[in-house]
All heavy atoms as an XYZ file, in Angstrom:
809
protein
N      51.600     52.183     44.926
C      52.200     52.020     43.627
C      51.008     51.943     42.665
O      50.050     51.377     42.825
C      52.948     50.790     43.659
C      53.571     50.557     42.294
S      54.709     49.091     42.348
C      56.140     49.787     43.133
N      51.251     52.603     41.525
C      50.340     52.575     40.399
C      50.481     51.480     39.488
O      51.565     50.936     39.243
C      50.346     53.901     39.643
C      50.192     55.175     40.702
C      50.437     56.413     39.962
N      49.599     56.638     38.815
C      49.628     57.660     37.913
N      50.408     58.537     38.097
N      48.809     57.776     36.891
N      49.283     51.086     38.940
C      49.429     49.941     37.891
C      49.759     50.448     36.596
O      49.651     51.738     36.359
C      48.045     49.239     37.784
O      47.008     50.160     37.354
C      47.540     48.677     39.217
N      50.155     49.669     35.643
C      50.318     49.979     34.300
C      49.167     50.717     33.622
O      49.258     51.784     32.937
C      50.888     48.963     33.510
C      52.279     48.389     33.969
C      51.049     49.167     31.984
C      52.698     47.128     33.367
N      48.019     50.203     33.905
C      46.913     50.778     33.324
C      46.613     52.216     33.667
O      46.197     52.978     33.004
C      45.556     49.880     33.635
O      45.712     48.587     33.063
N      46.814     52.383     35.083
C      46.656     53.762     35.603
C      47.653     54.698     34.917
O      47.261     55.797     34.572
C      46.842     53.692     37.047
C      45.724     53.034     37.874
C      46.051     52.868     39.311
O      47.224     52.972     39.706
O      45.061     52.669     40.059
N      48.844     54.330     34.762
C      49.901     54.979     34.078
C      49.452     55.473     32.739
O      49.564     56.540     32.355
C      51.291     54.445     34.170
C      52.113     54.482     35.405
C      53.343     53.624     35.329
C      52.479     55.877     35.721
N      49.074     54.373     31.943
C      48.664     54.668     30.528
C      47.456     55.580     30.502
O      47.426     56.301     29.572
C      48.354     53.181     29.897
C      49.566     52.351     29.721
C      48.980     50.967     29.173
C      50.399     53.046     28.481
N      46.610     55.447     31.444
C      45.268     56.361     31.402
C      45.671     57.786     31.748
O      45.257     58.764     30.965
C      44.332     55.899     32.424
N      46.627     57.979     32.673
C      46.987     59.504     33.045
C      48.066     60.013     31.960
O      47.913     61.213     31.720
C      47.747     59.366     34.405
C      46.620     59.067     35.518
O      45.290     59.129     35.101
O      46.993     58.700     36.651
N      48.956     59.193     31.637
C      50.121     59.737     30.782
C      50.541     58.722     29.669
O      51.318     57.852     29.842
C      51.375     59.926     31.486
O      51.767     58.779     32.254
C      51.287     61.161     32.553
N      49.663     58.599     28.490
C      49.852     57.588     27.572
C      51.155     57.555     26.830
O      51.523     56.577     26.276
C      48.694     57.985     26.620
C      48.391     59.364     26.823
C      48.624     59.721     28.292
N      52.053     58.771     26.872
C      53.234     58.708     26.151
C      54.509     58.575     27.041
O      55.510     58.960     26.692
C      53.408     60.103     25.373
C      52.362     60.113     24.234
O      51.997     59.055     23.674
N      51.793     61.305     23.906
N      54.199     57.912     28.203
C      55.339     57.808     29.193
C      56.166     56.509     28.932
O      55.513     55.519     28.467
C      54.716     57.688     30.663
C      53.986     56.537     30.828
C      55.857     57.942     31.699
N      57.413     56.568     29.239
C      58.225     55.415     29.080
C      58.513     54.748     30.506
O      58.778     55.575     31.384
C      59.548     55.668     28.402
O      59.331     56.100     27.146
N      58.346     53.567     30.617
C      58.412     52.869     31.987
C      59.262     51.583     31.875
O      59.328     51.038     30.815
C      57.079     52.646     32.649
C      56.336     53.977     32.863
C      56.310     51.606     31.642
N      59.829     51.333     32.865
C      60.549     50.020     33.155
C      59.646     49.262     34.129
O      59.270     49.695     35.105
C      61.989     50.266     33.771
O      62.671     51.070     32.871
C      62.529     48.882     33.880
N      59.222     48.026     33.657
C      58.415     47.177     34.452
C      59.014     45.918     34.852
O      59.859     45.433     34.097
C      57.070     46.932     33.755
C      56.334     48.215     33.489
C      57.283     46.143     32.361
N      58.553     45.357     35.955
C      59.039     43.970     36.266
C      58.167     43.054     35.640
O      57.060     43.285     35.055
C      58.735     43.947     37.869
O      57.443     43.863     38.024
C      59.563     44.986     38.650
N      58.764     41.756     35.597
C      58.059     40.715     34.999
C      56.575     40.548     35.619
O      55.622     40.209     34.965
C      58.779     39.501     34.990
N      56.547     40.584     36.909
C      55.275     40.517     37.740
C      54.368     41.547     37.184
O      53.062     41.304     37.155
C      55.506     40.584     39.149
C      54.221     40.509     39.966
C      53.476     39.161     39.835
O      54.320     38.127     39.659
N      52.186     39.159     39.957
N      54.836     42.876     36.986
C      53.927     43.996     36.494
C      53.325     43.580     35.209
O      52.234     43.846     34.950
C      54.586     45.333     36.654
C      55.000     45.773     38.006
O      54.249     45.476     38.912
O      55.876     46.731     37.991
N      54.215     43.079     34.435
C      53.809     42.801     33.011
C      52.835     41.674     32.998
O      51.719     41.755     32.198
C      55.041     42.418     32.165
C      54.886     42.303     30.606
C      54.268     43.585     30.080
C      56.105     42.031     29.983
N      53.024     40.616     33.847
C      52.071     39.605     33.925
C      50.893     40.037     34.340
O      49.731     39.642     33.867
C      52.620     38.464     34.848
C      51.747     37.237     35.012
C      52.180     36.288     35.942
N      53.320     35.704     35.162
C      54.127     34.795     35.579
N      54.071     34.455     36.854
N      55.034     34.256     34.826
N      50.652     40.933     35.380
C      49.520     41.431     35.901
C      48.717     42.302     34.783
O      47.553     42.159     34.630
C      49.671     42.216     37.123
C      50.063     41.479     38.435
C      50.367     42.362     39.624
O      50.139     43.622     39.529
O      50.924     41.881     40.566
N      49.519     43.048     34.035
C      48.793     43.834     32.965
C      48.268     42.901     31.949
O      47.078     43.152     31.497
C      49.879     44.792     32.448
C      49.451     45.580     31.373
C      48.422     46.646     31.618
C      49.826     45.406     29.995
C      47.978     47.296     30.514
C      49.237     46.269     28.961
C      48.378     47.176     29.168
N      49.107     41.793     31.556
C      48.572     40.894     30.591
C      47.345     40.287     30.977
O      46.455     40.087     30.304
C      49.711     39.919     30.221
N      47.337     39.755     32.316
C      46.068     39.185     32.830
C      44.895     40.074     32.753
O      43.748     39.709     32.455
C      46.366     38.631     34.219
O      47.428     37.835     34.272
C      45.170     37.963     34.809
N      45.095     41.365     33.218
C      44.086     42.297     33.167
C      43.517     42.564     31.765
O      42.256     42.480     31.395
C      44.544     43.609     33.659
C      43.477     44.723     33.627
C      44.003     45.971     34.167
O      45.178     46.162     34.632
N      43.225     47.135     34.156
N      44.378     42.632     30.678
C      44.024     42.809     29.235
C      43.261     41.607     28.789
O      42.184     41.773     28.166
C      45.287     43.066     28.434
C      44.900     42.985     26.966
C      45.794     44.311     28.733
N      43.644     40.403     29.154
C      42.930     39.244     28.780
C      41.679     39.017     29.380
O      40.669     38.860     28.831
C      43.841     37.905     29.171
C      42.940     36.561     28.944
C      45.032     37.843     28.403
N      41.437     39.434     30.626
C      40.159     39.440     31.387
C      39.216     40.445     30.743
O      37.938     40.133     30.564
C      40.409     39.584     32.880
C      41.010     38.432     33.626
O      40.993     37.313     33.102
N      41.606     38.708     34.679
N      39.691     41.571     30.556
C      38.823     42.451     29.808
C      38.475     42.349     28.458
O      37.287     42.351     28.081
C      39.607     43.990     29.873
C      39.812     44.610     31.200
C      40.738     45.844     31.069
O      41.189     46.170     29.920
O      40.903     46.448     32.053
N      39.343     41.550     27.772
C      38.931     41.177     26.370
C      37.827     39.937     26.387
O      36.843     39.979     25.699
C      40.214     40.513     25.670
O      40.995     41.588     25.491
C      39.834     40.042     24.237
N      38.120     39.037     27.399
C      37.026     37.952     27.523
C      35.670     38.620     28.019
O      34.678     38.228     27.460
C      37.518     37.007     28.615
C      38.787     36.197     28.041
C      36.503     36.049     29.085
C      39.530     35.279     28.998
N      35.685     39.452     28.934
C      34.399     40.169     29.279
C      33.771     40.897     28.162
O      32.569     40.805     27.989
C      34.711     41.175     30.454
N      34.695     41.613     27.275
C      34.016     42.231     26.180
C      33.500     41.281     25.150
O      32.414     41.365     24.572
C      35.123     43.028     25.448
O      34.626     43.641     24.287
N      34.159     40.064     24.903
C      33.659     39.090     23.951
C      32.293     38.438     24.577
O      31.274     38.204     23.756
C      34.674     37.960     23.723
C      35.875     38.450     23.050
S      37.196     37.429     22.870
C      36.452     36.060     22.088
N      32.242     38.161     25.786
C      31.002     37.759     26.559
C      29.917     38.634     26.270
O      28.812     38.287     25.883
C      31.087     37.500     27.987
C      32.070     36.293     28.099
O      32.337     35.378     27.222
O      32.562     36.002     29.334
N      30.058     39.944     26.445
C      29.090     40.958     26.291
C      28.557     41.030     24.739
O      27.479     41.103     24.482
C      29.590     42.306     26.719
N      29.547     40.872     23.924
C      29.226     40.915     22.478
C      28.408     39.668     22.124
O      27.404     39.720     21.385
C      30.530     41.027     21.536
O      31.281     42.018     21.982
C      30.297     41.050     20.156
N      28.717     38.486     22.628
C      28.128     37.422     22.336
C      26.608     37.330     22.833
O      25.634     36.826     22.218
C      28.772     36.028     22.954
N      26.342     38.007     23.999
C      25.118     38.167     24.427
C      24.254     39.100     23.776
O      23.094     39.100     23.790
C      25.147     38.662     25.956
C      25.697     37.754     26.983
C      25.908     38.212     28.198
C      26.591     37.251     29.198
N      26.831     37.820     30.593
N      24.859     39.929     22.889
C      24.103     40.891     22.048
C      23.701     40.385     20.785
O      23.187     40.964     19.950
C      24.913     42.150     21.699
C      25.227     42.910     22.993
C      26.238     44.081     22.844
O      26.682     44.198     21.654
O      26.648     44.582     23.679
N      24.060     39.061     20.406
C      23.612     38.384     19.224
C      22.171     38.443     19.161
O      21.381     38.055     20.119
C      24.113     36.996     19.146
C      25.588     36.884     18.936
C      26.049     37.349     17.483
O      25.333     37.194     16.555
O      27.089     37.980     17.405
N      21.535     38.836     18.022
C      20.092     38.900     18.023
C      19.424     37.537     17.906
O      20.039     36.524     17.416
C      19.793     39.627     16.545
C      21.075     39.313     15.825
C      22.147     39.166     16.831
N      18.210     37.490     18.495
C      17.411     36.404     18.392
C      16.397     36.506     17.337
O      15.791     37.559     17.171
C      16.666     36.048     19.761
O      17.594     35.907     20.860
C      15.788     34.814     19.718
N      16.357     35.490     16.511
C      15.433     35.552     15.255
C      14.064     34.778     15.549
O      14.148     33.736     16.041
C      16.106     35.118     14.138
C      17.352     35.939     13.681
C      18.703     35.679     14.251
C      17.412     37.061     13.138
N      19.521     36.699     13.709
C      18.766     37.570     13.006
C      16.462     37.919     12.400
C      19.233     38.651     12.442
C      16.946     39.063     11.831
C      18.206     39.464     11.790
N      13.001     35.276     15.063
C      11.617     34.698     15.257
C      11.013     34.530     13.949
O      11.396     35.251     13.011
C      10.737     35.634     16.006
C      11.322     36.082     17.485
C      10.284     37.085     18.126
C      11.455     34.852     18.431
N      10.408     33.371     13.734
C       9.653     33.078     12.590
C       8.432     33.979     12.474
O       7.938     34.554     13.344
C       9.244     31.662     12.630
O       8.167     31.482     13.379
N       7.835     34.127     11.130
C       6.546     34.931     10.974
C       5.458     34.292     11.869
O       4.721     35.137     12.341
C       6.350     34.681      9.508
C       7.631     34.518      8.907
C       8.346     33.696      9.901
N       5.369     33.055     12.016
C       4.338     32.475     12.821
C       4.475     32.906     14.295
O       3.478     33.297     15.000
C       4.415     31.043     12.742
C       3.985     30.514     11.428
C       5.113     30.467     10.329
O       6.288     30.686     10.673
O       4.855     30.325      9.200
N       5.799     32.874     14.755
C       5.924     33.340     16.262
C       5.543     34.828     16.490
O       4.895     35.332     17.379
C       7.424     33.198     16.571
C       7.775     31.679     16.751
C       9.330     31.565     16.947
O      10.095     32.031     16.154
N       9.693     30.555     17.836
N       6.095     35.649     15.414
C       5.843     37.002     15.566
C       4.310     37.359     15.384
O       3.732     38.146     16.307
C       6.512     37.737     14.379
C       6.109     39.294     14.447
C       8.072     37.671     14.582
N       3.679     36.755     14.481
C       2.191     36.895     14.356
C       1.490     36.616     15.698
O       0.559     37.352     16.049
C       1.624     36.115     13.139
N       1.879     35.502     16.270
C       1.164     35.117     17.516
C       1.507     36.103     18.570
O       0.558     36.546     19.303
C       1.801     33.717     17.836
C       1.117     33.278     19.189
N      -0.161     32.792     19.238
C       1.716     33.156     20.376
C      -0.432     32.420     20.669
N       0.660     32.626     21.138
N       2.697     36.531     18.770
C       3.104     37.438     19.772
C       2.419     38.898     19.686
O       1.909     39.388     20.736
C       4.628     37.820     19.791
C       5.328     36.682     20.559
C       6.898     36.885     20.585
N       7.233     37.968     21.387
C       8.403     38.193     21.849
N       9.409     37.449     21.489
N       8.643     39.311     22.590
N       2.169     39.298     18.417
C       1.712     40.583     18.228
C       0.129     40.446     17.994
O      -0.498     41.576     17.898
C       2.338     41.321     17.010
C       3.901     41.674     17.185
C       4.411     42.211     15.920
C       3.996     42.462     18.429
N      -0.468     39.296     17.920
C      -1.830     39.162     17.622
C      -2.320     39.665     16.305
O      -3.366     40.282     16.161
N      -1.384     39.547     15.202
C      -1.889     39.809     13.899
C      -1.692     38.578     13.039
O      -1.180     37.475     13.431
C      -0.948     41.021     13.391
C      -1.125     42.221     14.241
C       0.563     40.603     13.235
N      -2.060     38.705     11.686
C      -1.918     37.571     10.847
C      -0.713     37.868      9.912
O      -0.075     38.975      9.945
C      -3.117     37.334      9.927
C      -3.524     38.482      9.124
O      -2.613     39.123      8.595
N      -4.813     38.738      9.045
N      -0.183     36.880      9.118
C       1.023     36.979      8.345
C       0.802     38.059      7.214
O       1.883     38.632      6.933
C       1.499     35.529      7.857
C       1.943     34.796      8.969
C       2.774     33.506      8.502
C       1.918     32.573      7.809
N       2.743     31.330      7.329
N      -0.317     38.346      6.878
C      -0.685     39.270      5.850
C      -0.237     40.614      6.289
O       0.288     41.470      5.667
C      -2.018     39.368      5.278
N      -0.565     40.932      7.641
C      -0.192     42.189      8.314
C       1.368     42.215      8.396
O       1.911     43.357      8.019
C      -0.871     42.220      9.723
O      -2.240     42.176      9.599
C      -0.462     43.494     10.473
N       2.034     41.163      8.742
C       3.419     41.337      8.781
C       4.016     41.577      7.343
O       4.987     42.390      7.284
C       4.037     39.878      9.336
C       3.648     39.502     10.587
C       4.328     38.140     11.008
C       4.161     40.519     11.768
N       3.571     40.978      6.379
C       3.898     41.148      4.947
C       3.740     42.718      4.656
O       4.737     43.424      4.224
C       3.082     40.386      3.964
C       3.608     40.661      2.472
C       4.516     40.115      1.830
C       2.808     41.608      1.673
N       4.583     40.712      0.566
C       3.650     41.589      0.416
C       1.654     42.466      1.930
C       3.172     42.478     -0.631
C       1.397     43.361      0.720
C       2.107     43.201     -0.509
N       2.606     43.392      5.018
C       2.289     44.783      4.839
C       3.364     45.708      5.656
O       3.947     46.618      5.136
C       0.935     45.118      5.169
C       0.582     46.470      4.902
C      -1.026     46.754      5.106
N      -1.513     46.246      6.318
C      -1.430     46.829      7.517
N      -1.082     47.973      7.535
N      -2.158     46.153      8.523
N       3.538     45.191      6.883
C       4.412     45.969      7.794
C       5.892     45.948      7.174
O       6.631     46.893      7.161
C       4.496     45.488      9.104
C       3.217     45.845      9.902
C       2.284     46.693      9.619
C       2.969     45.415     11.249
N       1.352     46.822     10.599
C       1.731     45.995     11.652
C       3.528     44.531     12.136
C       1.176     45.815     12.868
C       3.021     44.239     13.378
C       1.738     44.814     13.673
N       6.228     44.757      6.611
C       7.554     44.654      5.997
C       7.660     45.563      4.704
O       8.695     46.269      4.647
C       7.864     43.150      5.534
C       9.376     43.067      5.226
O      10.134     43.403      5.877
N       9.409     42.176      4.147
N       6.590     45.662      3.991
C       6.626     46.548      2.867
C       6.806     48.031      3.130
O       7.372     48.739      2.337
C       5.363     46.193      2.051
C       5.318     46.743      0.626
C       4.446     45.886     -0.250
C       4.306     46.300     -1.593
N       5.409     45.911     -2.500
N       6.007     48.393      4.182
C       6.134     49.803      4.505
C       7.237     50.243      5.500
O       7.601     51.319      5.736
C       4.834     50.362      5.235
C       4.565     49.719      6.543
C       3.740     50.168      4.169
C       3.328     50.216      7.182
N       8.000     49.131      5.956
C       9.173     49.285      6.707
C       8.983     49.440      8.269
O       9.965     49.806      9.022
N       7.718     49.187      8.702
C       7.345     49.239     10.121
C       7.987     48.160     10.940
O       8.509     48.246     11.871
C       5.858     49.164     10.316
C       5.230     49.281     11.570
C       5.542     50.363     12.430
C       4.622     48.182     12.249
C       5.090     50.434     13.707
C       4.130     48.288     13.487
C       4.434     49.414     14.299
O       3.984     49.476     15.516
N       7.975     46.908     10.330
C       8.707     45.712     10.882
C       9.407     44.973      9.836
O       8.681     44.218      8.990
C       7.582     44.844     11.504
C       8.369     43.631     12.301
C       9.349     43.880     13.233
C       7.200     42.813     12.842
N      10.576     45.138      9.555
C      11.335     44.576      8.460
C      11.871     43.175      8.788
O      12.483     42.921      9.871
C      12.577     45.386      7.932
O      12.027     46.603      7.635
N      11.715     42.243      7.906
C      12.281     40.920      8.137
C      13.470     40.687      7.442
O      13.896     41.641      6.435
N      14.195     39.805      7.744
C      15.482     39.416      7.004
C      15.382     37.879      6.469
O      14.868     36.957      7.205
C      16.677     39.383      7.985
O      16.684     40.765      8.551
C      17.919     39.087      7.432
N      15.761     37.772      5.327
C      15.818     36.434      4.669
C      17.031     35.754      4.996
O      18.136     36.171      4.808
C      15.646     36.590      3.172
C      14.338     36.935      2.655
C      13.448     35.730      2.319
C      12.327     36.147      1.505
N      11.483     34.940      1.186
N      16.962     34.467      5.426
C      17.849     33.536      5.584
C      17.726     32.342      4.724
O      16.941     31.457      5.043
C      18.135     32.970      7.060
C      18.368     34.140      8.134
C      17.526     34.825      8.682
C      19.771     34.306      8.332
C      17.955     35.748      9.553
C      20.176     35.312      9.237
C      19.207     35.976      9.797
N      18.313     32.391      3.523
C      17.875     31.404      2.455
C      16.418     31.733      1.973
O      16.143     32.875      1.634
N      15.655     30.806      2.109
C      14.251     30.898      1.742
C      13.340     31.287      3.035
O      12.136     31.540      2.858
C      13.676     29.639      1.193
N      13.938     31.340      4.192
C      13.146     31.631      5.378
C      13.309     33.063      5.770
O      14.295     33.666      5.895
C      13.698     30.649      6.566
C      13.501     29.228      6.269
C      14.003     28.335      7.412
C      13.883     26.951      7.054
N      12.732     26.292      7.400
N      12.092     33.630      6.051
C      12.000     34.978      6.629
C      12.053     35.017      8.097
O      11.449     34.202      8.744
C      10.740     35.710      6.169
C      10.501     37.054      6.495
C      11.502     38.094      5.862
C       9.070     37.575      5.959
N      12.794     35.864      8.805
C      12.937     35.966     10.142
C      12.787     37.387     10.580
O      13.307     38.245      9.872
C      14.217     35.265     10.661
C      14.302     33.768     10.476
C      13.305     33.075     11.260
N      13.407     31.595     11.083
C      12.640     30.904     10.415
N      11.474     31.411      9.846
N      12.606     29.594     10.459
N      12.423     37.655     11.810
C      12.385     38.944     12.376
C      13.198     39.036     13.665
O      13.186     38.094     14.323
C      10.911     39.309     12.708
C       9.998     39.310     11.553
C       9.344     38.279     11.103
C       9.786     40.552     10.920
C       8.393     38.192     10.018
C       8.905     40.708      9.717
C       8.317     39.503      9.333
O       7.431     39.492      8.250
N      13.867     40.147     13.920
C      14.599     40.299     15.089
C      13.721     40.336     16.395
O      12.697     41.118     16.261
C      15.457     41.586     15.087
C      16.685     41.513     14.202
C      17.447     42.920     14.360
N      18.461     42.869     13.377
C      19.651     42.755     13.478
N      20.164     42.528     14.771
N      20.511     42.862     12.558
N      13.992     39.611     17.307
C      13.241     39.822     18.620
C      13.229     41.130     19.168
O      12.137     41.609     19.572
C      13.767     38.766     19.535
C      12.948     38.801     20.857
C      13.261     37.675     21.837
O      13.909     36.613     21.361
N      13.104     37.871     23.112
N      14.334     41.879     19.041
C      14.308     43.171     19.575
C      13.469     44.107     18.814
O      12.782     45.010     19.428
C      15.758     43.753     19.563
O      16.204     43.838     18.222
N      13.177     43.865     17.545
C      12.327     44.820     16.823
C      10.778     44.392     17.047
O      10.032     45.268     17.231
C      12.456     44.492     15.208
C      13.773     45.059     14.727
O      14.356     45.776     15.332
O      14.165     44.575     13.559
N      10.548     43.073     17.305
C       9.190     42.735     17.795
C       8.910     43.277     19.162
O       7.868     43.745     19.452
C       9.090     41.126     17.833
C       7.831     40.787     18.420
C       9.278     40.617     16.501
N       9.944     43.228     20.086
C       9.686     43.807     21.482
C       9.578     45.298     21.447
O       8.706     45.898     22.106
C      10.973     43.499     22.314
C      10.996     42.082     22.643
C      12.306     41.555     23.189
O      13.210     42.325     23.250
O      12.419     40.393     23.728
N      10.166     45.958     20.466
C       9.936     47.458     20.285
C       8.456     47.684     19.952
O       7.882     48.660     20.491
C      10.832     48.034     19.071
C      10.652     49.457     18.757
C      11.396     49.933     17.511
N      11.484     48.975     16.302
C      10.631     49.110     15.446
N       9.625     49.853     15.537
N      10.740     48.244     14.377
N       7.872     46.900     18.933
C       6.451     47.141     18.681
C       5.602     46.722     19.738
O       4.556     47.463     19.895
C       6.274     46.236     17.281
C       7.039     46.805     16.119
C       4.723     46.098     17.121
C       6.813     46.063     14.818
N       5.850     45.648     20.459
C       5.029     45.404     21.619
C       5.071     46.504     22.648
O       3.961     46.886     23.163
C       5.693     44.128     22.442
C       5.429     42.919     21.601
C       6.033     41.559     22.194
O       7.073     41.655     22.732
O       5.354     40.480     22.165
N       6.210     47.066     22.889
C       6.211     48.316     23.946
C       5.488     49.510     23.309
O       4.814     50.213     24.076
C       7.622     48.569     24.294
O       8.364     49.201     23.235
N       5.546     49.724     21.987
C       4.797     50.851     21.423
C       3.325     50.691     21.508
O       2.504     51.542     21.694
C       5.289     51.192     20.121
O       4.918     50.219     19.027
N       2.883     49.312     21.322
C       1.456     48.994     21.393
C       1.019     49.354     22.798
O      -0.119     49.823     23.075
C       1.269     47.650     20.990
C       1.294     47.356     19.598
C       1.145     45.813     19.167
O       0.968     45.109     20.148
O       1.064     45.535     17.939
N       1.825     48.911     23.849
C       1.344     49.250     25.218
C       1.268     50.824     25.433
O       0.427     51.130     26.363
C       2.427     48.570     26.117
C       2.422     47.005     26.143
C       3.362     46.505     26.991
C       3.384     44.919     26.965
N       4.436     44.384     27.776
N       1.955     51.500     24.743
C       1.861     53.058     24.911
C       0.727     53.596     24.001
O       0.751     54.854     23.902
C       3.348     53.565     24.591
C       4.331     53.062     25.561
C       5.674     53.825     25.218
C       6.802     53.252     26.056
N       8.064     53.702     25.661
N       0.112     52.802     23.270
C      -0.923     53.377     22.434
C      -0.473     53.694     20.960
O      -1.020     54.500     20.371
N       0.697     53.112     20.562
C       1.176     53.319     19.235
C       0.578     52.577     18.119
O      -0.540     51.761     18.334
N       1.254     52.501     17.001
C       0.620     51.856     15.781
C       0.666     50.402     15.908
O       1.460     49.778     16.613
C       1.571     52.257     14.617
C       1.214     51.648     13.293
C       2.285     52.197     12.307
C       1.995     51.771     10.911
N       2.920     52.290      9.958
N      -0.441     49.673     15.528
C      -0.544     48.340     15.283
C      -1.343     47.876     14.277
O      -2.351     48.551     13.823
C      -1.072     47.806     16.602
């Protein structure tokens, strides 16, 4: 026997009669998929680093960070009066340095 999800995937415009149990299983599946999607999205939230943390990680001074921000090499984001850098952007630069890129 096919599940509702399988029917919808194969023939999206089909009309079906379902039992309460089938409907419950489908609802549970939708809820579980939604929760998994929300968990994945929550894990994708960026981590923000202070200029001091970035300077230390990259082995540069804050004046270099200012210059990189000005030319767009490593752009910071202001949160009120505080400047922060995305950890993923810093990691990108770290990996390019290892490959012999700009620093």
